[in-house]
N, CA and C atoms as a LAMMPS dump frame, in Angstrom:
ITEM: TIMESTEP
0
ITEM: NUMBER OF ATOMS
336
ITEM: BOX BOUNDS ff ff ff
-5.0000000000000000e+02 5.0000000000000000e+02
-5.0000000000000000e+02 5.0000000000000000e+02
-5.0000000000000000e+02 5.0000000000000000e+02
ITEM: ATOMS id mol type element x y z
1 1 1 N 234.571 -391.186 -421.762
2 1 2 C 234.624 -392.645 -421.624
3 1 3 C 235.249 -393.02 -420.288
4 2 1 N 234.827 -394.131 -419.776
5 2 2 C 235.364 -394.62 -418.518
6 2 3 C 236.457 -395.645 -418.783
7 3 1 N 237.457 -395.658 -417.932
8 3 2 C 238.525 -396.629 -418.092
9 3 3 C 238.234 -397.856 -417.227
10 4 1 N 238.721 -398.999 -417.684
11 4 2 C 238.459 -400.286 -417.042
12 4 3 C 239.443 -400.556 -415.91
13 5 1 N 238.973 -401.247 -414.888
14 5 2 C 239.808 -401.727 -413.791
15 5 3 C 240.111 -403.195 -414.022
16 6 1 N 241.177 -403.696 -413.425
17 6 2 C 241.608 -405.081 -413.605
18 6 3 C 241.402 -405.857 -412.31
19 7 1 N 240.819 -407.066 -412.41
20 7 2 C 240.7 -408.002 -411.292
21 7 3 C 241.213 -409.364 -411.752
22 8 1 N 241.769 -410.133 -410.829
23 8 2 C 242.238 -411.486 -411.117
24 8 3 C 241.331 -412.497 -410.439
25 9 1 N 240.95 -413.534 -411.16
26 9 2 C 240.251 -414.657 -410.556
27 9 3 C 241.296 -415.46 -409.767
28 10 1 N 240.857 -416.2 -408.758
29 10 2 C 241.786 -416.94 -407.883
30 10 3 C 242.739 -417.847 -408.663
31 11 1 N 242.207 -418.594 -409.616
32 11 2 C 243.042 -419.507 -410.402
33 11 3 C 244.101 -418.778 -411.202
34 12 1 N 243.752 -417.627 -411.754
35 12 2 C 244.709 -416.829 -412.518
36 12 3 C 245.794 -416.274 -411.6
37 13 1 N 245.394 -415.877 -410.406
38 13 2 C 246.356 -415.363 -409.438
39 13 3 C 247.361 -416.438 -409.036
40 14 1 N 246.884 -417.659 -408.821
41 14 2 C 247.768 -418.772 -408.471
42 14 3 C 248.738 -419.076 -409.601
43 15 1 N 248.23 -419.105 -410.828
44 15 2 C 249.089 -419.355 -411.989
45 15 3 C 250.152 -418.282 -412.115
46 16 1 N 249.763 -417.05 -411.868
47 16 2 C 250.683 -415.932 -411.98
48 16 3 C 251.799 -416.042 -410.938
49 17 1 N 251.45 -416.45 -409.727
50 17 2 C 252.446 -416.58 -408.657
51 17 3 C 253.424 -417.72 -408.909
52 18 1 N 252.973 -418.781 -409.587
53 18 2 C 253.826 -419.938 -409.877
54 18 3 C 254.753 -419.695 -411.069
55 19 1 N 254.483 -418.66 -411.817
56 19 2 C 255.2 -418.367 -413.049
57 19 3 C 256.634 -417.91 -412.792
58 20 1 N 257.482 -418.109 -413.783
59 20 2 C 258.842 -417.596 -413.777
60 20 3 C 258.772 -416.085 -413.518
61 21 1 N 259.536 -415.563 -412.541
62 21 2 C 259.437 -414.14 -412.184
63 21 3 C 259.69 -413.186 -413.357
64 22 1 N 260.623 -413.524 -414.222
65 22 2 C 260.906 -412.66 -415.369
66 22 3 C 259.699 -412.61 -416.317
67 23 1 N 259.103 -413.775 -416.568
68 23 2 C 257.93 -413.819 -417.448
69 23 3 C 256.742 -413.122 -416.79
70 24 1 N 256.613 -413.259 -415.494
71 24 2 C 255.525 -412.592 -414.769
72 24 3 C 255.651 -411.072 -414.898
73 25 1 N 256.886 -410.558 -414.822
74 25 2 C 257.102 -409.118 -414.999
75 25 3 C 256.721 -408.67 -416.401
76 26 1 N 257.072 -409.472 -417.407
77 26 2 C 256.735 -409.139 -418.799
78 26 3 C 255.219 -409.079 -418.97
79 27 1 N 254.521 -410.083 -418.44
80 27 2 C 253.061 -410.123 -418.569
81 27 3 C 252.417 -408.97 -417.808
82 28 1 N 252.877 -408.706 -416.603
83 28 2 C 252.305 -407.606 -415.825
84 28 3 C 252.567 -406.273 -416.522
85 29 1 N 253.725 -406.118 -417.1
86 29 2 C 254.034 -404.903 -417.846
87 29 3 C 253.095 -404.748 -419.034
88 30 1 N 252.821 -405.848 -419.735
89 30 2 C 251.905 -405.816 -420.877
90 30 3 C 250.489 -405.453 -420.415
91 31 1 N 250.06 -406.039 -419.31
92 31 2 C 248.728 -405.744 -418.771
93 31 3 C 248.628 -404.258 -418.424
94 32 1 N 249.646 -403.726 -417.745
95 32 2 C 249.63 -402.311 -417.359
96 32 3 C 249.63 -401.402 -418.584
97 33 1 N 250.4 -401.767 -419.597
98 33 2 C 250.51 -400.939 -420.796
99 33 3 C 249.236 -400.973 -421.648
100 34 1 N 248.622 -402.159 -421.789
101 34 2 C 247.541 -402.33 -422.749
102 34 3 C 246.141 -402.45 -422.163
103 35 1 N 246.008 -402.774 -420.89
104 35 2 C 244.679 -402.99 -420.327
105 35 3 C 244.31 -402.046 -419.188
106 36 1 N 245.246 -401.726 -418.325
107 36 2 C 244.948 -400.859 -417.177
108 36 3 C 244.601 -399.457 -417.674
109 37 1 N 243.436 -398.988 -417.279
110 37 2 C 243.014 -397.645 -417.632
111 37 3 C 242.583 -397.456 -419.08
112 38 1 N 242.454 -398.54 -419.828
113 38 2 C 242.07 -398.422 -421.234
114 38 3 C 240.578 -398.143 -421.39
115 39 1 N 240.229 -397.507 -422.479
116 39 2 C 238.83 -397.282 -422.814
117 39 3 C 238.298 -398.399 -423.706
118 40 1 N 239.197 -399.124 -424.385
119 40 2 C 238.799 -400.186 -425.311
120 40 3 C 239.676 -401.423 -425.115
121 41 1 N 239.337 -402.309 -424.17
122 41 2 C 240.171 -403.491 -423.905
123 41 3 C 240.127 -404.529 -425.027
124 42 1 N 239.211 -404.394 -425.954
125 42 2 C 239.09 -405.374 -427.047
126 42 3 C 240.087 -405.115 -428.176
127 43 1 N 240.728 -403.993 -428.154
128 43 2 C 241.612 -403.577 -429.24
129 43 3 C 242.743 -404.566 -429.507
130 44 1 N 243.315 -405.169 -428.464
131 44 2 C 244.48 -406.037 -428.625
132 44 3 C 244.157 -407.524 -428.618
133 45 1 N 242.892 -407.886 -428.381
134 45 2 C 242.55 -409.296 -428.228
135 45 3 C 241.683 -409.835 -429.338
136 46 1 N 241.336 -411.109 -429.178
137 46 2 C 240.419 -411.782 -430.099
138 46 3 C 239.271 -412.352 -429.288
139 47 1 N 238.068 -412.112 -429.764
140 47 2 C 236.888 -412.62 -429.076
141 47 3 C 236.731 -414.11 -429.286
142 48 1 N 236.366 -414.802 -428.225
143 48 2 C 236.105 -416.233 -428.303
144 48 3 C 234.607 -416.451 -428.457
145 49 1 N 234.242 -417.53 -429.105
146 49 2 C 232.832 -417.84 -429.312
147 49 3 C 232.561 -419.259 -428.847
148 50 1 N 231.402 -419.775 -429.152
149 50 2 C 230.984 -421.121 -428.759
150 50 3 C 230.829 -421.171 -427.244
151 51 1 N 231.455 -422.159 -426.593
152 51 2 C 231.298 -422.299 -425.146
153 51 3 C 232.095 -421.257 -424.358
154 52 1 N 232.915 -420.454 -425.023
155 52 2 C 233.696 -419.397 -424.372
156 52 3 C 233.216 -418.007 -424.81
157 53 1 N 232.001 -417.921 -425.286
158 53 2 C 231.453 -416.66 -425.792
159 53 3 C 231.523 -415.577 -424.727
160 54 1 N 231.93 -414.398 -425.142
161 54 2 C 232.041 -413.277 -424.224
162 54 3 C 233.413 -413.125 -423.611
163 55 1 N 234.273 -414.124 -423.799
164 55 2 C 235.634 -414.05 -423.27
165 55 3 C 236.583 -413.639 -424.388
166 56 1 N 237.727 -413.116 -424.004
167 56 2 C 238.716 -412.626 -424.953
168 56 3 C 240.064 -413.257 -424.679
169 57 1 N 240.84 -413.451 -425.751
170 57 2 C 242.162 -414.07 -425.649
171 57 3 C 243.214 -413.072 -426.114
172 58 1 N 244.305 -413.005 -425.37
173 58 2 C 245.422 -412.137 -425.702
174 58 3 C 246.691 -412.97 -425.765
175 59 1 N 247.524 -412.711 -426.755
176 59 2 C 248.816 -413.373 -426.893
177 59 3 C 249.884 -412.428 -426.348
178 60 1 N 250.692 -412.942 -425.434
179 60 2 C 251.829 -412.192 -424.9
180 60 3 C 253.024 -413.115 -425.045
181 61 1 N 253.668 -413.071 -426.18
182 61 2 C 254.745 -414.012 -426.495
183 61 3 C 254.174 -415.415 -426.578
184 62 1 N 254.748 -416.346 -425.83
185 62 2 C 254.253 -417.724 -425.797
186 62 3 C 253.175 -417.924 -424.739
187 63 1 N 252.772 -416.856 -424.094
188 63 2 C 251.774 -416.939 -423.031
189 63 3 C 250.423 -416.443 -423.51
190 64 1 N 249.377 -416.935 -422.852
191 64 2 C 248.01 -416.551 -423.192
192 64 3 C 247.327 -416 -421.955
193 65 1 N 246.478 -415.032 -422.216
194 65 2 C 245.688 -414.39 -421.174
195 65 3 C 244.239 -414.51 -421.618
196 66 1 N 243.401 -415.145 -420.81
197 66 2 C 241.975 -415.278 -421.11
198 66 3 C 241.239 -414.366 -420.124
199 67 1 N 240.419 -413.448 -420.674
200 67 2 C 239.748 -412.492 -419.801
201 67 3 C 238.256 -412.413 -420.108
202 68 1 N 237.532 -411.892 -419.157
203 68 2 C 236.111 -411.607 -419.311
204 68 3 C 235.947 -410.103 -419.124
205 69 1 N 235.441 -409.428 -420.151
206 69 2 C 235.253 -407.987 -420.089
207 69 3 C 233.819 -407.725 -419.631
208 70 1 N 233.682 -407.098 -418.471
209 70 2 C 232.372 -406.816 -417.892
210 70 3 C 232.083 -405.322 -418.054
211 71 1 N 231.442 -404.994 -419.189
212 71 2 C 231.195 -403.591 -419.52
213 71 3 C 230.322 -402.877 -418.493
214 72 1 N 229.309 -403.571 -417.974
215 72 2 C 228.401 -402.923 -417.027
216 72 3 C 229.086 -402.556 -415.714
217 73 1 N 230.134 -403.297 -415.335
218 73 2 C 230.88 -403.005 -414.107
219 73 3 C 232.171 -402.241 -414.403
220 74 1 N 232.511 -402.095 -415.669
221 74 2 C 233.75 -401.483 -416.13
222 74 3 C 234.949 -402.209 -415.511
223 75 1 N 234.926 -403.535 -415.628
224 75 2 C 235.957 -404.39 -415.04
225 75 3 C 236.453 -405.387 -416.085
226 76 1 N 237.76 -405.628 -416.072
227 76 2 C 238.361 -406.706 -416.852
228 76 3 C 238.74 -407.782 -415.847
229 77 1 N 238.122 -408.962 -415.941
230 77 2 C 238.402 -410.069 -415.031
231 77 3 C 239.33 -411.044 -415.727
232 78 1 N 240.545 -411.196 -415.209
233 78 2 C 241.511 -412.121 -415.792
234 78 3 C 241.184 -413.508 -415.272
235 79 1 N 240.782 -414.399 -416.198
236 79 2 C 240.349 -415.746 -415.833
237 79 3 C 241.502 -416.733 -415.802
238 80 1 N 242.381 -416.673 -416.8
239 80 2 C 243.479 -417.63 -416.892
240 80 3 C 244.719 -416.972 -417.462
241 81 1 N 245.874 -417.382 -416.951
242 81 2 C 247.171 -416.959 -417.47
243 81 3 C 248.007 -418.216 -417.56
244 82 1 N 248.706 -418.4 -418.668
245 82 2 C 249.578 -419.557 -418.759
246 82 3 C 250.281 -419.659 -420.093
247 83 1 N 251.262 -420.544 -420.123
248 83 2 C 251.96 -420.828 -421.366
249 83 3 C 250.969 -421.457 -422.321
250 84 1 N 251.129 -421.202 -423.595
251 84 2 C 250.136 -421.685 -424.565
252 84 3 C 249.964 -423.193 -424.506
253 85 1 N 251.036 -423.944 -424.251
254 85 2 C 250.889 -425.407 -424.179
255 85 3 C 250.1 -425.824 -422.937
256 86 1 N 250.248 -425.071 -421.834
257 86 2 C 249.525 -425.387 -420.603
258 86 3 C 248.058 -425.01 -420.71
259 87 1 N 247.776 -423.902 -421.368
260 87 2 C 246.387 -423.497 -421.575
261 87 3 C 245.68 -424.573 -422.394
262 88 1 N 246.361 -425.117 -423.383
263 88 2 C 245.776 -426.18 -424.206
264 88 3 C 245.566 -427.453 -423.397
265 89 1 N 246.523 -427.78 -422.529
266 89 2 C 246.407 -429 -421.722
267 89 3 C 245.274 -428.913 -420.721
268 90 1 N 244.916 -427.706 -420.326
269 90 2 C 243.885 -427.554 -419.303
270 90 3 C 242.497 -427.9 -419.834
271 91 1 N 242.411 -428.213 -421.135
272 91 2 C 241.133 -428.652 -421.674
273 91 3 C 240.254 -427.54 -422.176
274 92 1 N 240.805 -426.359 -422.346
275 92 2 C 240.012 -425.254 -422.872
276 92 3 C 239.629 -425.576 -424.299
277 93 1 N 238.391 -425.412 -424.597
278 93 2 C 237.914 -425.578 -425.955
279 93 3 C 237.35 -424.236 -426.393
280 94 1 N 237.968 -423.682 -427.415
281 94 2 C 237.498 -422.385 -427.857
282 94 3 C 237.499 -422.314 -429.373
283 95 1 N 236.732 -421.404 -429.882
284 95 2 C 236.66 -421.156 -431.313
285 95 3 C 236.868 -419.674 -431.521
286 96 1 N 237.72 -419.336 -432.456
287 96 2 C 238.009 -417.95 -432.751
288 96 3 C 237.488 -417.618 -434.136
289 97 1 N 236.867 -416.479 -434.268
290 97 2 C 236.403 -416.026 -435.577
291 97 3 C 237.363 -414.948 -436.044
292 98 1 N 237.898 -415.133 -437.232
293 98 2 C 238.822 -414.183 -437.812
294 98 3 C 238.306 -413.741 -439.172
295 99 1 N 238.36 -412.482 -439.455
296 99 2 C 237.906 -411.983 -440.753
297 99 3 C 239.102 -411.867 -441.693
298 100 1 N 238.938 -412.349 -442.893
299 100 2 C 239.973 -412.255 -443.912
300 100 3 C 239.389 -411.584 -445.14
301 101 1 N 239.778 -410.337 -445.373
302 101 2 C 239.277 -409.524 -446.477
303 101 3 C 237.758 -409.518 -446.495
304 102 1 N 237.121 -410.133 -447.491
305 102 2 C 235.666 -410.04 -447.602
306 102 3 C 234.934 -411.255 -447.057
307 103 1 N 235.627 -412.272 -446.638
308 103 2 C 234.938 -413.46 -446.133
309 103 3 C 235.338 -413.748 -444.696
310 104 1 N 234.546 -414.556 -444.039
311 104 2 C 234.784 -414.906 -442.648
312 104 3 C 235.341 -416.318 -442.587
313 105 1 N 236.416 -416.484 -441.835
314 105 2 C 237.006 -417.8 -441.652
315 105 3 C 236.864 -418.163 -440.181
316 106 1 N 236.368 -419.336 -439.903
317 106 2 C 236.211 -419.772 -438.52
318 106 3 C 237.295 -420.8 -438.222
319 107 1 N 238.095 -420.53 -437.225
320 107 2 C 239.149 -421.439 -436.798
321 107 3 C 238.707 -422.095 -435.509
322 108 1 N 238.676 -423.406 -435.483
323 108 2 C 238.236 -424.109 -434.286
324 108 3 C 239.417 -424.824 -433.655
325 109 1 N 239.475 -424.779 -432.351
326 109 2 C 240.488 -425.497 -431.59
327 109 3 C 239.746 -426.457 -430.671
328 110 1 N 239.852 -427.729 -430.918
329 110 2 C 239.205 -428.722 -430.073
330 110 3 C 240.304 -429.484 -429.35
331 111 1 N 240.263 -429.46 -428.077
332 111 2 C 241.332 -430.042 -427.266
333 111 3 C 240.825 -431.227 -426.482
334 112 1 N 241.689 -432.197 -426.317
335 112 2 C 241.332 -433.403 -425.542
336 112 3 C 241.88 -433.315 -424.158
């Protein structure tokens, strides 16, 4: 199996630079531990559907990481990083599908 490389989109890079240095270290440590060189980047995240189909969300404490996994290029593209309240304010509309035992529950987040 091939391991994935990490790239940051410009907006994610700017958000990361503006972040509290201690929190930035925690997030970077999490990225290095769980995503850099991994064979399965989906293991720790939740897939988004609807208008965010193909993207994945990761919780790192009160922070969120939105990524696009590009299997054909073997690249993880980090699209957004931010505090959960800021990610919500940015107008992201996403729907998460979660499985509960034998039935499927769809949780929708609609933001204004």
